C-alpha positions in Angstrom: 7.8 -22.8 -17.7 6.2 -23.6 -21.0 3.1 -25.7 -21.7 0.5 -26.7 -19.1 1.4 -26.9 -15.4 -0.5 -29.3 -13.2 -0.6 -28.3 -9.5 -1.5 -31.6 -7.9 -3.4 -32.2 -4.7 -3.2 -28.7 -3.2 -5.4 -27.5 -0.3 -6.9 -24.6 -2.3 -8.3 -21.6 -0.4 -10.4 -19.3 -2.5 -11.5 -16.0 -0.9 -14.3 -15.4 -3.3 -16.2 -18.6 -2.7 -14.9 -19.1 0.8 -14.1 -22.7 0.1 -11.0 -24.6 1.4 -10.7 -28.0 -0.3 -8.2 -30.3 -2.0 -8.1 -29.7 -5.7 -5.9 -30.0 -8.8 -5.2 -26.8 -10.7 -4.2 -26.7 -14.4 -2.3 -23.6 -15.4 -2.0 -22.6 -19.0 -0.8 -19.3 -20.7 -0.6 -17.6 -17.3 -4.1 -18.4 -16.2 -6.0 -21.1 -14.4 -7.4 -23.3 -17.1 -9.1 -25.9 -15.0 -9.9 -26.9 -11.4 -10.9 -30.5 -10.5 -10.8 -33.2 -7.9 -7.3 -34.5 -7.2 -6.1 -37.1 -9.8 -8.4 -36.0 -12.6 -6.3 -33.5 -14.6 -3.2 -34.0 -16.7 -0.4 -31.4 -17.4 2.9 -31.4 -19.1 4.7 -30.3 -15.9 3.5 -31.6 -12.5 4.0 -29.7 -9.3 3.4 -31.8 -6.2 1.4 -29.6 -3.8 0.0 -32.3 -1.6 1.6 -30.6 1.5 0.8 -27.1 0.4 -2.1 -24.7 0.9 -2.5 -22.6 -2.3 -4.0 -19.1 -2.0 -4.2 -16.3 -4.5 -1.3 -13.9 -4.5 -1.7 -11.2 -1.8 -2.2 -7.7 -3.1 -0.6 -4.7 -1.4 -3.0 -1.9 -2.0 -0.8 1.0 -0.9 3.0 1.1 -0.7 6.1 3.2 -1.6 8.9 1.1 -3.1 11.2 4.1 -3.3 11.3 4.1 0.5 12.7 0.7 1.1 16.2 2.0 1.7 14.9 3.8 4.8 13.9 0.6 6.6 14.5 0.9 10.4 15.5 4.5 10.3 12.4 6.1 11.9 12.2 5.2 15.6 9.4 7.1 17.4 8.5 9.0 14.2 5.0 10.4 14.1 3.5 11.0 10.7 4.4 14.6 11.0 8.0 13.7 11.7 8.1 11.5 8.6 6.6 14.3 6.5 9.2 16.7 7.8 11.9 14.2 6.6 10.3 13.5 3.2 12.6 15.7 1.1 15.8 13.9 2.1 14.3 10.4 2.5 13.1 10.6 -1.1 15.3 13.3 -2.5 18.2 13.5 -5.0 18.0 9.9 -6.1 19.5 8.7 -9.3 17.5 6.2 -11.4 20.0 3.5 -10.1 19.1 4.3 -6.5 15.4 4.3 -7.2 15.8 0.9 -9.0 17.7 -0.6 -6.1 15.1 0.5 -3.6 12.2 -0.7 -5.6 13.9 -4.0 -6.3 14.3 -4.5 -2.6 10.6 -3.7 -2.0 9.7 -6.2 -4.8 11.9 -8.9 -3.2 10.4 -8.5 0.2 6.8 -8.5 -1.1 7.3 -11.6 -3.3 9.0 -13.6 -0.6 6.2 -12.7 1.7 3.4 -13.7 -0.7 2.4 -10.5 -2.5 2.2 -10.8 -6.2 0.9 -7.2 -7.0 1.0 -3.8 -5.4 -0.3 -0.2 -5.8 2.9 2.0 -5.4 2.8 5.8 -5.0 6.2 6.9 -6.4 7.7 10.1 -5.0 10.6 12.0 -6.4 11.9 15.3 -4.9 11.6 18.0 -6.2 9.8 16.7 -9.3 8.7 13.4 -10.9 11.0 12.4 -13.7 10.6 10.0 -16.6 13.9 8.4 -15.8 13.1 7.8 -12.1 9.6 6.6 -12.7 10.7 4.1 -15.4 13.5 2.9 -13.1 10.8 2.0 -10.6 8.7 0.3 -13.3 11.7 -1.6 -14.6 12.5 -2.9 -11.1 9.1 -4.3 -10.6 9.0 -5.9 -14.0 12.5 -7.4 -13.6 11.4 -8.9 -10.3 8.3 -10.4 -11.8 5.7 -8.7 -9.7 2.7 -6.8 -11.0 2.4 -3.1 -10.1 0.2 -0.1 -10.6 2.4 3.0 -10.2 1.3 6.6 -9.5 3.5 9.7 -9.4 2.9 11.2 -5.9 2.6 14.9 -6.3 1.5 18.2 -4.8 1.9 22.0 -5.2 2.2 22.8 -1.5 4.9 21.6 0.9 3.9 20.1 4.3 4.9 23.3 6.0 2.9 25.4 3.6 -0.2 23.1 3.8 -0.8 23.2 7.6 -2.3 26.5 8.8 0.0 28.2 11.3 2.8 25.7 11.1 5.3 27.8 9.2 4.7 30.7 11.6 6.1 28.6 14.4 9.5 28.4 12.7 12.5 30.6 13.1 13.1 32.9 10.2 15.8 30.9 8.5 13.8 27.7 8.6 10.7 29.5 7.5 12.6 30.8 4.5 13.9 27.3 3.7 10.4 25.8 3.4 8.6 28.8 1.8 9.7 28.5 -1.8 6.6 28.1 -4.0 6.1 24.9 -6.0 5.0 25.5 -9.6 2.1 23.2 -10.0 2.1 23.5 -13.8 5.7 22.3 -13.9 4.7 19.3 -11.7 1.8 18.4 -13.9 3.9 18.7 -17.1 6.3 16.2 -15.5 3.4 13.8 -15.0 2.2 14.2 -18.5 5.7 13.5 -19.8 5.5 10.2 -17.9 2.0 9.3 -19.0 2.7 10.2 -22.7 5.1 7.2 -22.7 2.8 4.7 -21.1 3.1 2.4 -24.1 6.8 1.9 -23.2 6.0 0.5 -19.7 6.9 -3.1 -19.2 4.2 -5.8 -19.2 2.4 -6.0 -15.9 2.9 -2.3 -15.0 -0.1 0.1 -15.0 -0.5 3.8 -14.2 -2.4 5.9 -11.7 -2.1 9.5 -10.4 -1.6 10.4 -6.7 -2.1 14.0 -5.6 -0.7 13.1 -2.2 -3.0 14.7 0.5 -6.0 17.0 -0.1 -4.6 20.0 1.8 -1.2 19.6 0.2 -2.8 20.5 -3.1 -4.5 23.7 -4.2 -8.0 23.4 -5.6 -6.7 24.2 -9.1 -4.1 21.5 -8.8 -6.5 18.8 -7.6 -8.9 19.6 -10.5 -6.0 19.4 -13.0 -5.1 16.0 -11.5 -8.7 14.8 -12.1 -8.5 16.0 -15.7 -5.3 14.0 -16.3 -6.9 11.0 -14.6 -9.9 11.3 -17.0 -7.8 11.9 -20.0 -5.5 8.9 -19.5 -8.3 6.8 -17.9 -6.3 6.0 -14.7 -7.4 5.9 -11.1 -6.7 8.5 -8.4 -5.1 7.4 -5.2 -4.7 9.8 -2.2 -3.8 9.8 1.5 -7.1 10.8 3.1 -7.6 11.6 6.8 -4.6 9.6 7.8 -4.1 11.5 11.0 -6.1 13.6 13.5 -4.2 16.7 12.3 -5.3 16.1 8.7 -9.0 16.1 9.8 -8.5 19.2 11.9 -6.7 20.9 9.0 -9.5 20.1 6.6 -12.0 21.9 8.8 -9.6 24.8 9.3 -9.1 25.3 5.6 -12.5 24.1 4.1 -14.9 24.1 7.0 -15.7 20.4 6.1 -14.1 17.0 6.2 -11.5 16.0 3.6 -13.9 13.5 2.1 -16.7 16.2 1.8 -14.1 18.5 0.1 -13.1 15.9 -2.4 -16.7 15.1 -3.1 -17.5 18.8 -3.7 -14.6 19.0 -6.2 -15.9 15.9 -8.0 -12.9 13.7 -7.3 -14.8 10.9 -5.5 -15.9 8.1 -7.8 -15.4 4.4 -8.6 -11.8 5.0 -9.7 -10.8 6.8 -6.4 -8.8 5.1 -3.7 -8.6 6.7 -0.2 -5.5 5.4 1.6 -5.6 5.1 5.4 -9.0 6.6 6.0 -8.5 6.6 9.7 -10.3 9.8 10.8 -13.6 9.4 8.9 -17.1 9.7 10.4 -20.3 8.0 9.2 -21.1 10.8 6.8 -17.7 10.4 5.2 -18.3 6.7 4.8 -21.7 7.3 3.3 -20.2 9.6 0.7 -17.5 7.1 -0.1 -20.0 4.3 -0.4 -22.4 6.4 -2.6 -19.5 7.3 -4.9 -18.3 3.7 -5.2 -14.8 4.8 -4.0 -12.4 2.4 -2.4 -10.3 2.4 0.8 -6.8 1.0 1.4 -6.5 0.0 5.1 -2.9 0.3 6.4 -2.9 -1.0 10.0 0.8 -1.5 10.6 1.7 2.0 9.4 -1.1 3.6 11.3 0.0 1.9 14.6 3.7 2.6 14.0 3.1 6.3 13.3 0.6 6.6 16.1 -2.2 8.1 14.0 -5.0 5.8 15.3 -6.7 2.8 13.9 -9.3 2.8 11.1 -12.8 1.5 12.0 -13.3 -1.1 9.3 -16.6 -2.7 10.3 -18.7 0.4 9.3 -16.9 0.5 6.0 -17.7 -3.2 5.2 -21.3 -2.7 6.4 -21.7 0.0 3.7 -20.4 -2.3 1.0 -17.2 -0.3 0.6 -14.3 -2.2 -1.0 -11.5 -2.2 1.5 -8.1 -3.5 0.5 -5.2 -4.2 2.9 -1.7 -2.6 2.6 1.6 -2.2 4.3 2.7 1.3 3.3 6.4 2.0 2.7 9.3 0.9 4.8 9.7 4.4 6.1 6.5 4.1 8.0 6.0 0.4 8.6 9.5 -1.1 8.0 8.2 -4.5 6.8 6.2 -4.9 3.6 4.5 -8.0 5.1 0.9 -8.7 4.1 0.6 -11.5 6.6 1.3 -8.9 9.3 -1.2 -6.6 7.7 -3.9 -9.3 7.8 -3.2 -10.1 11.5 -3.1 -6.5 12.7 -6.2 -5.7 10.8 -8.0 -8.6 12.4 -6.8 -8.1 15.9 -6.8 -4.3 15.9 -10.5 -4.2 15.0 -11.2 -5.9 18.3 -10.0 -2.9 20.3 -13.1 -0.8 19.7 -14.9 -2.6 22.5 -17.6 -3.9 20.2 -19.4 -7.2 20.4 -17.5 -10.2 19.0 -20.0 -10.4 16.2 -18.6 -7.1 14.8 -15.1 -8.4 14.6 -13.9 -9.2 11.0 -14.0 -12.8 10.2 -11.0 -14.6 8.8 -12.7 -14.8 5.4 -13.4 -11.0 5.4 -9.8 -10.3 6.3 -8.5 -12.8 3.6 -10.7 -11.1 1.0 -9.4 -7.6 1.9 -5.9 -8.9 1.2 -6.9 -10.6 -2.1 -10.1 -9.9 -4.0 -10.5 -6.4 -2.6 -6.9 -5.6 -3.5 -7.5 -6.9 -7.0 -10.4 -4.4 -7.4 -8.4 -1.5 -6.0 -5.5 -2.2 -8.4 -7.8 -2.7 -11.3 -7.0 -6.3 -11.8 -10.3 -8.1 -11.8 -8.8 -11.4 -12.8 -6.5 -11.5 -9.8 -7.2 -12.2 -6.1 -9.2 -15.4 -6.6 -8.8 -19.0 -7.6 -11.2 -19.7 -10.5 -11.1 -20.9 -14.1 -9.9 -17.9 -16.2 -8.3 -16.1 -13.2 -4.7 -15.0 -13.3 -2.3 -17.8 -12.2 -0.9 -15.6 -9.4 -0.6 -18.2 -6.6 1.2 -18.6 -3.3 2.1 -22.0 -2.0 2.1 -22.2 1.8 4.0 -25.0 3.6 1.5 -27.1 5.6 4.5 -28.7 7.4 5.3 -25.4 9.0 4.7 -25.1 12.8 2.2 -22.4 12.2 -0.1 -24.9 10.6 0.5 -27.7 13.1 -2.1 -29.0 14.0 -4.2 -28.0 11.0 -7.5 -27.3 12.7 -8.9 -24.4 10.7 -6.7 -23.5 7.7 -8.4 -20.2 6.9 -8.4 -19.0 10.5 -4.8 -20.1 11.0 -3.9 -18.2 7.8 -4.9 -15.0 9.7 -4.1 -15.7 13.3 -0.9 -17.8 13.2 0.7 -18.1 9.8 3.6 -15.8 9.1 5.4 -14.9 5.9 7.9 -17.7 6.5 5.2 -20.2 5.6 5.6 -19.0 2.0 7.4 -21.8 0.0 6.7 -20.9 -3.6 5.1 -18.0 -5.5 3.8 -18.0 -9.0 3.0 -14.9 -11.1 1.3 -15.4 -14.5 2.0 -19.1 -14.2 5.8 -18.6 -13.7 7.6 -19.3 -10.4 9.1 -16.1 -9.1 9.9 -17.7 -5.8 10.9 -21.4 -5.7 11.8 -23.2 -2.6 11.9 -19.8 -0.8 14.5 -18.5 -3.3 13.8 -15.6 -5.7 14.2 -16.7 -9.3 14.8 -13.5 -11.3 18.4 -12.8 -12.3 17.9 -9.1 -11.2 18.2 -10.2 -7.6 21.7 -11.7 -8.0 23.3 -8.3 -7.0 20.5 -7.1 -4.7 22.6 -6.8 -1.5 25.4 -4.9 -3.2 23.0 -2.7 -5.1 21.2 -1.7 -1.9 24.5 -1.1 0.0 25.7 1.2 -2.7 22.4 3.0 -3.0 22.1 3.7 0.7 25.6 5.2 0.8 24.8 7.3 -2.2 21.5 8.5 -0.7 23.1 9.6 2.5 26.0 11.3 0.7 23.7 13.2 -1.6 21.2 14.4 1.1 23.3 15.3 4.1 22.1 18.9 4.0 18.4 18.0 3.6 18.8 15.5 6.5 20.2 18.2 8.7 17.4 20.6 7.7 14.8 17.9 8.5 16.2 17.3 11.9 15.7 20.9 12.7 12.2 21.1 11.2 10.7 18.0 12.7 10.4 19.2 16.4 8.3 22.1 15.3 6.0 19.9 13.2 5.6 17.4 16.1 4.9 20.2 18.6 2.3 21.7 16.4 0.6 18.3 15.8 0.5 17.6 19.5 -1.1 21.0 20.2 -3.8 20.2 17.6 -4.6 17.0 19.6 -6.7 19.2 21.9 -9.0 20.5 19.1 -12.3 18.7 19.7 -13.6 16.2 17.2 -16.8 14.2 17.2 -14.9 10.9 16.5 -12.1 9.1 18.2 -9.5 6.7 16.8 -7.2 6.4 19.8 -7.5 4.1 22.8 -7.9 6.6 25.7 -8.7 5.9 29.3 -12.2 6.9 30.3 -12.7 10.0 32.4 -11.7 9.2 36.0 -9.8 6.0 35.0 -6.1 5.4 34.5 -4.1 3.7 31.8 -1.3 3.0 34.2 
């Protein structure tokens, strides 16, 4: 779409100002060029938005596009079950398989109103230039913006958890005990980063040492050096589960946040994903460092790890973005669901209603905060000079009938099926609920072929994971009895029943 585009008569909801009002928007060269009262602007192409609410594109602050082929495969999976299956769920993938999975993720996010994401890309056993660039190409071909981070470690899940490998039979113990050469992993990351100038437009880099205790101290420090050298953010899973907090105290005699602080990793360019099992001291350290948090409510509930306490984060001025996680741990990459679960889940702490997140706070987490997390300061808002990444919601949809409080209804009742059109950089990537990029023409056949290939290539790893998982789950359940000073589960009070 060349020239200026006039979006006429839209009900515009801007999370930064908190205003919801009818306005015309003029889009030029991928940005919002002017905002004015309806009927006062002129554009070469006119888009009638008189029955639309226009919001900034939602930003998914933590996901895994390579996992979209695993949608619906993980019934009753705990986090530890999922980690036990990681090798085969992510393993032995060709660039074509990675491309198909990521393209599927992009399709779902776009049709559900997300215009950008922070994706942690995992390849087993090592990151590859070919696989990473296949992921980047899929997002670029789809028309969605993405910040991509190789997800890496130098310890396997079974090596990282004290005592876990000792619970395994000898043959399984041998299967998971092979050392990982951290230097080789880091060389693979450098090979990717050295070609950053070849990345498609709209794709940026980060680095993701996956979980603190899955990385040796030397490995974490080396990741920090790479982040500083290439000026990219660090994104990690931090205190996602109770077991992860227990493990940190077993290994370091301190919380995972305190450990990362001692190593010098916490800072303005650090993103802590999940952040469920954090105490007030942890939050104070995150706030003081200017680090950010990606809140992932659907995944945390689906995997049964608890629910992050967001109000204390916001009270400390911490930037908290919203996220879906990957399809292996939340199935749907749906930011509308993320907003609703974040809003409703926060009410389960038994606090006064005045502590519940407002609709505007939740909206900001999914937009302006996500823009900060992904390093896109011109996204996540509707203002002159901002990116023209816009979502058009159908006000004739039943979710908005009657239209009593548009912003509140956006959080409490609107679903992803209210999305009618999506614009990225001033170009429609979804029009009348249809994806516009040619790359999607063969999406279904690509995905079908990729799933068949994934299963054929990883039968042995799948069988191994099915044997390993019960030991991981049993160990995690035993660790539930280790006392902690914080609680992130709903438990009946002593003497009461949850029957």
